[in-house]
N, C-alpha and C positions, 0 to 999 in steps of 0.2 A: 198646679203649672202656672211658670211664669205668664205674663199676659203677652209677652212676645216669644215668637219660635226662635229668634236670635238668643234669647237669653238661656236658652235650655242645655247648651254644650257647647264647648268651641269650635265642634265640627258636626256637620251634618253629613253623615253616609249617602252616597249616590248610588243606588242598588238597581241594576238589571237583572230582572229576575226573569228567567228561561224557562224553569219549574216551578209553579206555585207550592209545591210539596216542599222546597227548599225555603219558604219564605217564613215559617214560623220559626224553626230552629236557628235561622240566620237572625232575627230579629231578637231572639233571646240571647245570642251570644253578643250582639251588639249592646243591648241593653246591659246585660251582666257587666259588658266592658266598661260602661259608664256614658253609652251615647245613646239616650232616649228617643232623639228625633230621628226618623229614618225616611227618608226620601225614596220612593219606589217610582222609576221613570217609568212613562207611557210607550217604552220602544218595543214592548214585547206583548203579543197575545196574552200571557200570563200576568200581566199587571194588575188588572183589576181583582183578579181572582187572589192574588197574592195578597194585596190591601185588604179585600175583605177577611181573609184568614186570619192576619195578623191582628187586625181589629178586632176580630170575636175570640183570638186565644192569648192573646200579649197585650192585656188592657195598660201595663205599665208603658208600652211603646207608645209613641206619638208619632204614628204613621202618617206619612204624607203623600201627595202624588205629584211627581214632577213630569216636565215636557207636558205640560197641559197648554193646548193650541187652540181650542175652539171651546164656546159655552155649553156644547153637549157634553163634552168631557168632563168639563166643571161639575154637571148635575151628575155623571156615572160615578166619578171618583168620591163626591160626598156620598152619595147613596151606598157606595161600597164601603164607606168609614173612615176615609182621608179626614183627618184633623188641621191639616193644612195644605195649602196649593203652592206651587212653583211653576212660572212659565220662564221660556228664555228670553220673551219678549212680551208686548202687549199690544193690544189694540182699545179703542174706546169698547167695542162689544164684550170682547174678553174681561177687561176691567169691569165692566158692569155686571159681568156675571159672577165673576169672584166675589166681587163686593156684595153682592145679593145672596151669595152663598152660605153665608153667616159663617165662615171658618177664617182663619188668619190666611194671608197670602202673599207672597213674594213675587211681583211682576219683574222682567229681567230688563235691565237696562245696559248701555255701552256707552251712551254719551250724555254731555251736561245736558242739553236740549231735552232728553227722555227725563233726565230726574227732574229737572224743572217742572214739566209737563205734569208727572205724578205727583209733584209736591201742591201742585194748583189743583190739583184732583183731590187733596186730602191725603194721599199714600205718602208716608215717610221711611219705609222698610221696603227694601228693594233687593231684589239678585242683582248681583253685577257679573255679567256675563258677554263673551268668554273673558275673563279676568285677565290672563295672562297675556292673550292677544290684544286685549282691548287697552292696555297700557300699565297692568298691573299694580303694583304699590304706590308707584310714582302718580299714576293718575288719580287714584282714590285719594291720595294726600293733597293734590292739588283743588278736588272737590271740597275738602274738609272746611278751607276757611270760607268761600263764598257760599257754600250750602252746608252748614253745620246741622242742620236739622234732620238730614238724608241720614239713614242707618243701612249696612249693606250685608249682604252675604255674598261674598266673592266665590264664582266656582268656575273651574275650565282652568287647566294647567297646574292646579296646586296640590302639593303634596307635602309629605313630613319635612322637608328641608325648607321649604319656603312658605308655609301655613305660617309659623311664628312673626314673620314679617308683617302679614296681613293682619293677624289678631294684635299687633301691637299698635296697629291705626286707630286714630280715635272715633272714625265712623265706621269700624267694622265690629258688628257683634258676632260672628261665627265664620266660619267657610264651610265650603260643601266639597266633598272629595270622594274618591274610590278607592284609596289605597290600603282602606282596612278591610275591603272587600274584595280581593282577589278573585280573578276569575277560576284560577283552577283550585283556590282553596273551597268556594262554594261548589264546584262540581264535584268535588272529593268530599263534602259536607265534612272539611276540618275545621270545626265550630271553635276548637280550642284556639288554633292560628288566629281565626278572625277575634275571637275574644281578648287575647293579647294586644293585636293591632289596634283593637278599639281601645283597649285601656291606655296604651300609649298616645293615642289620639286623643283621649280625655285629659289627660295631663299636660297638654300643649300650652292650656292658658296659665297653669300656675308657671311654667317655665317662662311665659311673657312677662308676668308679674315679678318674676325672681330678679330677671334681666331689667328691672325698671321700666317697663312699659305699662301700657293700659290696654283693656280690653274693650274700651267702649269709645 
């Protein structure tokens, strides 16, 4: 496994699990499609059970927890088997808990001041959220000059049409999105559709390179 979550794949699927029974076949479809890093958000009661199930049954998946808001959730997620943590924002208390957890984490930022504050604390990899609403590719491009040491996983308002624009930026390692896990496909158990959408998403980085862009 690479040292950074940002280097596992061009896209990290952001998954909302309503039924933990769907977690394992969903994870297998995503991994088969070329997206091993999977963020399960803590937005439903089934989230922790889903993380636990995938961690036990799909070892090739790098299962993570998203929408982590409290130190208690950090503890619960790591105990369930989460291999990385993602938060929409951060506080000193949450950051301390994520650092102490021993697993990689991506604290959320949307301003230059938040980025500088994290860099001051030794954190160089972050989630940029909500990406489109917070300024999109133009904002991230503006940060690359004065803050080149910061790397981002933009999430929020990103789909297959604009993901390549983000992946072409020098300070973007990957993007987060939901388009390869449509709710109707998950509800119907249409794992073949999920697999094909994942495969297309996994190929986005090659498309950026072919266009003369960079993925770092």
